[in-house]
Each structure stands twice: as C-alpha cells, then as structure tokens.
N, C-alpha and C positions, 0 to 999 in steps of 0.2 A: 504494500500500500504506500503510495506516495503521500507525503505530507506537505501542505502549503499553509504554514502558519501566517497569521497576520503580520505584515511587515512593519507595522508601527513600532517605533523604538521608544522605550519608556523615557519620559521626561523626569529623571531623578530629581531635578531641581525642585519639584513642587512639594516635597515633604518638608520644606524648610520653614513652615509657618512658625512665627515667633511666639513663645509663651514666656512672658516676663514675670518673675516673682517679685512683688513690690511691697515695700513697707513704708508707711508715712511716719515721720517723727512726731513727737509731742510738742513740748514748748519750744524746743530748739530748732524747729523747722528743718530737721534733718530727714533726708529721704534716701532710700536704698532700693536697688534693683538687683535681684539675684545675689543678695548679700553684700553688695558693694555700694558705697555712698555715691549718690548722683545729684546733680542740680535739680531743682524743683521742676524745671521745664522737661527734663528727661523723664521724671516720674509721671508728670501729667501726660506726656506723649506716650509713655508706656501703657497707661490705662487705655488710651485710644487705640494703640496697636493691638492689645489683647482683645478689645471689643471688635476691631476690624478683622482679626484673624478668625474669631468665632463666626462672624458674618460670612467670611469667605467659605468656611466649611459648610455652611448651610446654603451656599450658592446665592446669597444676597449680595451680589457683586457691586451693584451701584451703591448700596448702603455702606458696604465695606470701603469702597473708594472714597466716599465722603468722610468717613471716620479717619482713614489713613492720610488723606490730604490735609486734614487738620493736624494730624500728628507731625507731619513734616514741616508745617508752618510753626507749630509750637516749639519743636526741637529740630531745626534744620541740620544740626550736627549729629543726629542719631542715624547711623547707617542702617540699622535694622528697620527703622520706620520707612526709609526710602525703599528698602527691599520689599517689604510687604505691600507698600503702595504700588510698586511696580507690578506685583502679582495681580492686584486688583485691576489695574489698567489693562494688563495683558488679557485677563478673562473678559474684559469688556471690548476686546478687539482693538485697543489703542496701542498698537505694537511699538511705534517709534517713541511715544511718551514713556512707555514702560521701559524700553531700552535706556532711555535717558536717565530714568530713576535708578536702574541697576548700576549704571556707570557712576552716578553720584554716590551710591552706597559704597562702591569699590574705591572711589577716590577718598572717601572718609575712612574706610577700613579695607585695605587690600587683602586682609586675611579673613574676611567674612566668607567662609567656604560656601555657604548656601547661595550667595549672590553669584559666584562663578557658575554654579550648577544651574541656577534659575535663568541666568542670562543665556547660557548655552542652550537650555531647553527652549527658550523663546526664539533664539536664532534658528534652532532646528525646526520648530513648528511653523516658522514663516518661510522656510525654504532656503535660508542662507547657511548651507552646510559648512562651507569653509570657516565662517565665523563661529559656528557652533563647535566645530572641532577644536578651534583655537581656545575657546573658553573652557572646554572640557580638559584640554591639555594643560591649561594654567592650573586647573583644580588638581589634577593628578601630580603635577610638578610641585606645587606649593604644599600639598597635603598628602604625601605618599603614605602616611600612616593612618589616614582617615579610614574608618571601617568600610566606607563606600568607594575607596579608590580603585579597588579591583573591579567593582561593578562598572565604574565609569570607564576604565580601560577597556573592558569588554564591549561596553556600549560604543566606544569610539571605533573599535575594530568592525563591529557590525554596521555602524553608520557609514564608515568608509566603504565597506563592501556593498551595502545597499545603494549608496550614492554612485559608486562606480558602475554598478549594474544598470541603474536607472538613468544615469547621466550620459551614456554613450549609446547613440543609436546607430544601427547599421546603415550604410549609405542607401538613400532612396526608400527607406522603410518607414520613416516617420515624417510627419509634417507638423506645422504649427496647429493644424486642426485636430490632430489625434496623437496618441502615444503608442501606436501599434508595436513599434520596435521594443519599447520598454515593457509593454504588456506581454510580449512573447519572449522576453530575454532569457527566461528559464525553460523555454520549450513551448511549442505551439500545441495546445490541446483544447478541445471544446466538446460540447455535447453534439452527437450526431442528429441530423434533422429528423431521423426516424424515431427519436425518443421524445419528440414534442407531442403533447405538452409534458414538460418535466413535472413529475409528481413530487409534491412537498408535504412533509409531515412536520408539524410543530408540536413538540411534547409539552404537556401541561406543566407550567412552572409555579403553580400556586403554593407548592411546598418548599420553594427555593427562597432563601432569605434575600430581601431586596427586590424581589420580582413585583411588577405591577401589571395588571391586566392590559393596560394600554400598550405595553411593550409588544404584545402579540400583534396588535393592529399596526404598529410601526414596522414590524418585521414584514407583515403582509404587504404593506404599502411600499416597502423597499423593493420587494420582488416585483411588484407592479410597475415601479419606476424603471427598473431595468428592462422589463418587457416593452414598455412604451418607448424607451430610448432605443431599443433595437429595431423599432419599426415593425414589430410583429414577427421578427425572425425567431424570437424567444417567447415561448408561452409556458404558463405554469398552471398546475391544478393541485389544489390542496386535497389530501387524503387523510383518512382517520386511522389507517392501519400502517404502522411503521414498516412492516415487512414488505409492503408494496411500494414504498417511497423510493424515489431517486435521491432526494436530498432530505436528510433528517436534521432538524434543528432542535436544540435544547438550551436551557438556561442553567447557569450554575453560579454559586456564590463563592466558591473556593478557587482562587486563581492558581493555587499550587497543583491543581489537576490539569492545568494547561502545560504544554511543553515549555513555554516561556511565561513564568508567573508575572512578568511585567506587562503583559499584553491583556487586552480586553476581549479578545475573541480568537478563535482558532478554527481553521478550515482544513479538513483532510480530504484528499481526492484519491479515488481508486479509478484506474484507467486500464484500457487495453488498446489493441492496435486500431480499433475503430474510434476511440475517443474516451470521454469520461463515461463511467458506468455507475458510479455511486459517490456521494459526498456526505460528510457529516460536518455540521457547523455547531460550535459551542460558543455561547455568548454570556459574558459576565454581567451580573446584575448589581455588583457593588463596585465602588471606585477603587482604583489601584493606589491612590493617595487621597488623604482627607480633603485637600484643598480643591480637588476636582470631583465633587459629588456626581453620582450617576443621575443624569437628567434625561428627559425624553430627547433633547437635542443630541446628547452624546450617544444614546441608543441608536438614533437615526444614523449618525456618522458611522458607528460600528457595524450596523446591519448592512448598510450600503457597501461598505468596504469588504466585509466577509462574503457577501453574495457575489461581488465582483470576482473574488478568488474562486468561488464555487462555479462560476461560469467559464473559468479558464484563464483569467488574467493573472498570470503567474508572477509577473514582475511589477515593481512599483513605478510611480512617476515622481518627478521632482517638482511638480507644480502643485502648490498648496490648495488650489481651487478644485482639483480633481478628487473624486471619491477614493481613488487608489493611491493618493499621496502616501509616502512611506512613513510618515510621522504623525502622531496625534496632534491635534490643534488645541491650543489652550483656550481659545475663545469658545464660549458656550453659546452656539447659535445653530439654528436649523439648517441642514445642508440638503441641497438638491444635486442631482447629477449635473456635471458640467457638459458643455457642448463637446468637449474633447472626450469625456466618458462615452457619450452617445456615439460619436464618430468612430471611436475605437471599437466598441462592441459591434457596431454595424459592419465595420471592416472585417472583424474576426469571423463573423458568422455569414458573411457574403463571399468569403474567399472560396475558391474552388478547391 
C-alpha cells in the first residue's frame, strides 16, 4: 500500500503562547513577573498579554489583537508582548504587520526562541520558504540544546525536500494557470473513468473527542467542490457500507495515530496498474497546538487538501492560494479551491 500523507509541515512556532506569572507589590509598589522584579508598565502589559493569549486559544483573534496592541503600547520594550501581538495579527491575515512585530521582538531580545520559530512559521505559511529556512536555522544555531531543536532540524530537512519537489517543474508541464508538474512530481496516478462515481463512506464521528456534526457537511461539500472544479470528470456517491466504499473517511482525536503527529490529516492510497483502487482518509478533530483551535475554517482547509491527495495529487504546490499548498496557513479563514486547483484537476483527468 502506498502512503500519501498530508504534506503540510507543522508550524512549531505556534506553541509559544506566553503565560506570565505576576505578583503586585503592596505599599512599595513593587511588581514581579515570573519571580523577577519588573517596572509597573511591564506588569500591566503582562496582564494584557495573559488575557490576549487566552483569547487566542479560544480563537477570539480580533479581541486578542486588541488586548495585545494595548500591551505593546503600555510596554513597548516587552519582547514577549510584540511576539504574541504578532501571532494575533498573523491569525487575522495581516502577514506583513505580524512580521514587523516579530522583528521588533527579536530586536528587543534576540534570544527569544519562540519568536524565531513563530517568524519562521509565518514565512513558511505565506510561501517565503527561503526566509522560513533562515529563521529556523537561526533557532537551531542559537538554541542547539533546546528540546525542540531536533524537531526543527527535521522540519527544515522536510521543508527543503518539499520545496525542492514542488518548486521545480519539468519543462513544458506547468503553466501559471495550473501546477500539473508539481501535482504529479511523485508519480502520475488517478482514478480510472470506469470507477465513476467514486463511492465514499464517512464513518460516524460522534464518539470522537472534538468532533462536530457540521464537520461531516464540510467534508461532503469539499468532495462536491472538487467534483465541480473538475467539470464533471469526477463524480462521487456516498454509501453506508464501508466494504463497498472506494474512499473511507474517518475522524480521530489522537494525532499520534497518524504517521506524522504534527499533521492534521493523512491520506493513504492503494493502486494498481490501472490507477487508484482504494483510499483511506483520516482527519483530526483537535488542534495540533492550542493557539490554532480547530474551527470549521480549518476543517475546510484540511478536507480540501486531503481529498486532493485522494484524487491523485501527489505533490505539493508552492502557492499559498492553492488547496494543495504544502504548509498550513495561520490565518483562520474559509478556503475555496483556486483557479489553479481546478485547472490542475481538469488537466489530470482529461489526459489520455
């Protein structure tokens, strides 16, 4: 059985949410954070940072940004406040302002390890892979004994490999309108026309932690989106018996059951000389990190991506607008298939 796991690379940066332990003095107006004396403005900003971090974890990103913007105004010299404000801005889709805040944090404290990771993650999710690799390299170089240094080193290797696979197209095989070369970089495979409609089984997820009934509808809508994008070349039919299904979908809450515990989904393909014969898709119902809670927007991104793999798109793209972009996006927004997604799937299924 061939395995095609989701090519999304984990943004290690996002587990760096700040939690400051603070104590206010009595008559002497002395303040402390994490057991160290600090100016009053740092103490007040720290309260705002803690409130903002809690809002980030509940996906109240606009409210978090408001709290954290006040924190950097109260204490412009607090690197951690700039870091968490940058996370909030990134989740709102404000990439450049977020990068500016990460850089401010690092100017204040070059040894803020979380900022190097977070900045690398944002560069990665916006498609600037060279800059992401440089940020991750800084982290590994500066903090070789950090418990996550080995993870980041592995991430860099995978990112470089994915970028190399997706970034070089064979002459004449890709255009600005599609990413056919990248889609088939790991081999050309698809469902035979004789298998239409492809039969889908969706396992009941009501006993899975984090599952919501709306997730099933999002999954069905994602299949429908790929069918419409193909211009009718791909059709699907839902069945109630898993033994008769071509694609089996299930929900799970334990990421360690996936080959890569840092990913939010996994697709496995079985094929023969005629093409794809069977696929299993597993979809995570819980966030990989607290600062990116699982929302319907994220379920949509994950389901579109995994279905793309199930249809034979084996290689990633380097365009963040495409459903098959190889990195998760930090911004929490609803995603539709791009024109390049549609052109690619049509090209794949109209080839002789």
